[in-house]
Structures are given as structure tokens and as C-alpha cells.
N, CA and C of each residue as an Amber inpcrd file, in Angstrom:
protein
   249
  -3.6260000  -7.2790000   1.6790000  -2.9410000  -8.4100000   1.4270000
  -3.6340000  -9.5660000   1.0240000  -3.3660000 -10.2320000  -0.1730000
  -3.9850000 -11.3390000  -0.3080000  -3.1260000 -12.1810000   0.0410000
  -3.7320000 -13.5610000  -0.0600000  -2.9750000 -14.7250000   0.2220000
  -1.8090000 -15.2520000  -0.1550000  -2.2620000 -14.7890000  -1.8880000
  -0.7530000 -15.1690000  -2.8020000   0.6180000 -14.2480000  -2.1570000
   0.1140000 -12.7950000  -1.5850000   0.9870000 -11.8900000  -1.6350000
   1.6290000 -12.5420000  -0.5100000   0.8280000 -13.3720000   0.3710000
   1.5800000 -13.7530000   1.6480000   2.4670000 -14.4600000   1.2820000
   2.1720000 -15.4820000   0.3010000   3.1810000 -16.2820000   0.2040000
   4.2430000 -15.8650000  -1.1210000   4.2070000 -14.8350000  -1.2620000
   5.3310000 -14.4490000  -2.0960000   6.4510000 -13.3390000  -0.8210000
   5.4840000 -13.2250000  -0.2700000   6.3890000 -12.1470000   1.0090000
   7.5140000 -13.3880000   1.5650000   6.5630000 -14.3610000   2.3770000
   7.3010000 -15.6790000   2.8790000   8.1860000 -15.8080000   1.8950000
   8.2030000 -16.1040000   0.9640000   9.2110000 -16.9400000   0.0360000
  10.1320000 -15.7450000  -0.4860000  10.3020000 -14.7320000  -0.5890000
  10.9690000 -13.4700000  -0.4260000  11.8680000 -13.8010000   0.9030000
  11.2550000 -14.0900000   1.9660000  12.1800000 -14.0920000   3.3360000
  12.9100000 -15.2500000   3.3380000  12.7540000 -16.2770000   2.4840000
  13.4790000 -17.4140000   2.3840000  13.1610000 -18.4220000   3.3560000
  11.8850000 -18.0770000   3.8590000  10.9270000 -19.2140000   4.9670000
  10.2930000 -20.4280000   4.3600000  10.2820000 -21.1380000   5.2250000
   9.5540000 -22.3120000   4.8870000   8.1780000 -21.9400000   5.5540000
   6.9780000 -22.8950000   5.3920000   5.4760000 -22.3140000   5.7950000
   5.7970000 -22.5960000   7.3490000   6.7380000 -23.7900000   7.9100000
   6.4440000 -24.2980000   9.1010000   7.5010000 -23.1320000  10.1130000
   8.2730000 -22.4670000   9.2410000   8.7910000 -20.8640000   9.7010000
   8.3650000 -19.7240000  10.1930000   7.2780000 -19.6180000   9.1310000
   6.3400000 -18.4160000   8.6920000   5.5890000 -18.6960000  10.2730000
   4.7690000 -19.8470000  10.2690000   3.6120000 -20.1440000  11.2190000
   4.6610000 -19.6260000  12.7310000   5.4070000 -20.7260000  12.6670000
   6.3230000 -20.1090000  14.0200000   6.3790000 -18.7090000  14.4260000
   7.3440000 -18.1730000  13.3510000   7.5860000 -16.3420000  13.4410000
   5.7970000 -15.5570000  13.6180000   4.9340000 -16.1320000  13.5800000
   4.0130000 -15.1720000  13.5920000   3.1580000 -15.7930000  14.7790000
   3.7940000 -16.8560000  15.2920000   2.9640000 -17.5150000  16.2530000
   1.7700000 -18.4040000  16.1610000   1.1390000 -19.1100000  15.0070000
   0.2800000 -19.5120000  14.6960000   0.6510000 -21.2120000  14.5490000
  -0.6190000 -21.6750000  14.1200000  -0.0880000 -23.4650000  13.9230000
  -0.0740000 -23.4540000  12.2650000   0.7550000 -24.4240000  12.0050000
   0.6100000 -24.6640000  10.2310000  -0.5680000 -24.5600000   9.6510000
  -1.4970000 -24.8390000  10.0390000  -3.0070000 -24.9000000   9.6120000
  -3.6190000 -23.4140000   9.7050000  -3.3370000 -22.8140000  10.1680000
  -3.7310000 -21.5620000  10.3160000  -2.6060000 -20.6770000   8.7560000
  -1.5440000 -20.9150000   8.8460000  -0.6570000 -20.2840000   7.8970000
  -1.0720000 -20.7880000   6.4550000  -1.2110000 -21.9140000   6.3150000
  -2.0780000 -22.2680000   5.5180000  -3.2170000 -21.6680000   4.5470000
  -4.2910000 -21.7110000   5.7120000  -5.7350000 -20.5920000   5.3240000
  -5.1760000 -19.5220000   4.9930000  -4.3890000 -18.6990000   5.6370000
  -4.0420000 -17.6880000   5.2140000  -3.4230000 -17.4640000   3.8410000
  -2.3780000 -18.3930000   3.2530000  -2.0100000 -18.5670000   1.9380000
  -3.0070000 -18.6110000   0.7720000  -4.1400000 -19.3940000   1.4960000
  -4.8520000 -19.5980000   0.4770000  -6.1440000 -18.4430000   0.5040000
  -5.7090000 -17.6060000   1.2750000  -7.2560000 -16.5350000   1.2010000
  -7.0730000 -15.7960000   0.2080000  -8.6550000 -15.1910000   0.1470000
  -8.3610000 -14.0620000  -0.7950000  -7.8140000 -13.2160000  -0.4750000
  -7.9750000 -12.9200000   0.9000000  -7.4060000 -11.3650000   1.5400000
  -7.4100000 -11.9440000   2.8950000  -6.0560000 -11.7360000   3.4560000
  -6.0060000 -11.9200000   4.7450000  -6.1040000 -10.5800000   5.9290000
  -6.1410000 -10.5440000   7.0760000  -6.4340000  -9.5750000   8.1670000
  -5.3770000  -8.3910000   8.3360000  -5.7030000  -7.2250000   8.5020000
  -4.5970000  -6.2910000   8.2170000  -3.5930000  -6.6120000   9.5650000
  -3.8970000  -6.9550000  10.5290000  -2.6910000  -7.5480000  11.0310000
  -1.8020000  -8.1570000  10.8400000  -1.9040000  -9.1500000   9.7580000
  -1.2930000 -10.1100000   9.1240000  -0.5410000  -9.3280000   8.2100000
  -0.8480000  -7.9510000   7.8580000  -0.0390000  -7.4370000   6.6970000
   1.0900000  -6.4280000   7.5980000   0.5450000  -6.2410000   8.3080000
   1.1720000  -5.1470000   9.5260000   2.5870000  -6.0970000  10.2970000
   2.1770000  -7.6350000  10.4560000   3.2740000  -8.3930000  11.1670000
   4.3230000  -8.5560000   9.9510000   3.7780000  -8.7570000   8.5330000
   4.7420000  -8.9150000   7.9090000   5.4720000  -7.3860000   7.6420000
   5.4640000  -6.0070000   7.6010000   6.0090000  -5.5330000   7.9060000
   7.0770000  -5.4540000   9.2410000   6.4370000  -5.7710000   9.8430000
   7.1420000  -5.7380000  11.0080000   8.4750000  -6.6870000  11.0490000
   8.0420000  -7.6850000  10.5330000   8.8440000  -8.8760000  10.1290000
  10.1510000  -8.1870000   9.1970000   9.5700000  -7.6730000   8.2330000
  10.3490000  -6.6260000   7.2310000  12.0650000  -6.2860000   7.7510000
  11.5690000  -5.1120000   9.1220000  12.3290000  -4.3990000   9.0660000
  12.8850000  -4.7090000   9.9120000  12.5600000  -5.7750000  11.0780000
  13.3820000  -6.6430000  11.7050000  14.4020000  -7.4260000  10.9360000
  14.2930000  -7.8870000  10.1910000  15.0560000  -8.7180000   8.9350000
  16.4500000  -7.6400000   8.5220000  15.5460000  -6.5800000   8.1500000
  16.4210000  -5.1780000   7.7140000  17.3880000  -4.5610000   8.3200000
  17.0380000  -4.9030000   9.5150000  18.2280000  -3.9850000  10.7920000
  19.5090000  -4.4150000  10.7480000  19.5210000  -5.7800000  10.9530000
  21.5260000  -6.1580000  10.9780000  22.2550000  -5.4760000   9.3450000
  21.3410000  -4.9900000   8.4780000  22.0800000  -4.8310000   7.1660000
  22.0540000  -3.2730000   7.4810000  21.3550000  -2.9720000   8.0660000
  21.3350000  -1.0070000   8.1070000  22.6110000  -0.6000000   9.4850000
  23.4360000  -1.3040000  10.2590000  24.2190000  -0.9400000  10.9020000
  25.2520000  -0.3010000  10.1170000  25.6310000   0.9810000  10.9290000
  26.4650000   1.7570000   9.9130000  26.0240000   2.6990000   9.0200000
  24.6690000   2.5560000   8.7310000  24.1080000   3.7090000   7.8300000
  23.6670000   4.9440000   8.6430000  23.7270000   5.7040000   7.8880000
  23.5540000   7.2290000   8.2630000  21.7920000   7.3980000   8.6450000
  21.3680000   7.9980000   9.7050000  20.1000000   7.9990000  10.0130000
  19.0170000   8.2080000   8.6820000  19.4540000   9.4930000   8.1520000
  18.8770000   9.7660000   6.9130000  18.6160000   8.9460000   5.8710000
  19.7130000   7.9880000   5.6030000  19.6220000   6.7590000   4.8210000
  18.3880000   5.5330000   5.1260000  18.4890000   5.5160000   6.3270000
  17.8510000   4.3260000   7.3580000  16.1940000   4.7550000   7.0070000
  15.9980000   6.2900000   7.2110000  14.4620000   6.4840000   7.3250000
  14.1040000   6.5910000   6.0120000  14.8250000   7.0220000   4.9240000
  14.7160000   6.7060000   3.3050000  14.1090000   5.4990000   2.8810000
  15.3560000   4.2940000   3.7430000  15.0480000   3.1200000   3.1950000
  14.0910000   2.1860000   3.7500000  13.4330000   2.9260000   4.9010000
  12.2710000   2.4190000   5.5770000  11.0470000   2.8090000   5.0690000
  10.9310000   4.3830000   5.0390000  10.1980000   4.7610000   3.7310000
   9.9760000   4.3310000   2.6610000  10.7210000   4.1260000   1.9530000
  10.3730000   3.1270000   0.3750000   9.9170000   1.7020000   0.7760000
  10.4500000   1.3430000   2.0130000   9.7920000  -0.3890000   2.0330000
   7.8820000  -0.1150000   2.7970000   8.0730000   0.6960000   3.4090000
   6.6780000   0.7080000   4.0470000   5.9450000   1.4330000   2.1610000
   6.2430000   2.6620000   1.7590000   5.6070000   2.4790000   0.2130000
   5.3150000   1.5490000  -0.9310000   6.4860000   0.8410000  -0.6350000
   6.0580000  -0.4860000  -1.3770000   5.1200000  -1.5100000  -0.8880000
   4.7000000  -1.6450000   0.3560000   3.8520000  -2.7450000   0.6640000
   2.5990000  -2.0370000   1.0550000   2.2620000  -0.6080000   1.2930000
   1.3510000  -0.0600000   1.4620000   0.1130000  -0.2590000   0.4810000
   0.7330000  -0.3350000  -1.0210000  -0.6050000  -0.8960000  -1.9530000
  -0.7540000  -2.3670000  -1.8020000  -0.4840000  -3.0230000  -0.8050000
  -0.7060000  -4.4070000  -0.7550000  -1.8650000  -4.6180000   0.5340000
  -2.3510000  -3.7130000   0.9370000  -3.4400000  -3.5490000   1.9350000
  -4.2980000  -3.8580000   1.4080000
């Protein structure tokens, strides 16, 4: 995942840089460095996946198990190419 892709992900979550840094447990300075990096560490990418799933969970209440699994698989497939 590039810093640019991380920035796009943050914006898709409708988060400010401050909120993103807080959610990741890092300083704003670290977040800024990540968004300007050519490549970010794979743990950052994995954390974006985890936070994306966390954000999806409330929208999945009442869905069938098979539909939830399919949606999560699609989400992972879409982001897997960005590692």
C-alpha cells in the first residue's frame, strides 16, 4: 500500500488525519509520514482492513451468514492488490 492509497482509504472512511492517527494509536507526525511514504508497512495495510471491517459490522446486522462472508471476501479481494 502506498501513502497515496492510505490517504484515499482515510478519506473513504471520512476521517481527518487527526482521527486516523488516533485510531491507529500513532502521532499525527507519524500519520503524515505514512501518507507521504512511497510504501507503508504491511501492518498498516492490515490495520486498514481491520478498521474497514469494524466499520462494516453495524451495516451487516440482520444479513445472512453467507452474504456476510461474501461481502468480506470481496472487501479483502479488493484491497489485496494494494499490498
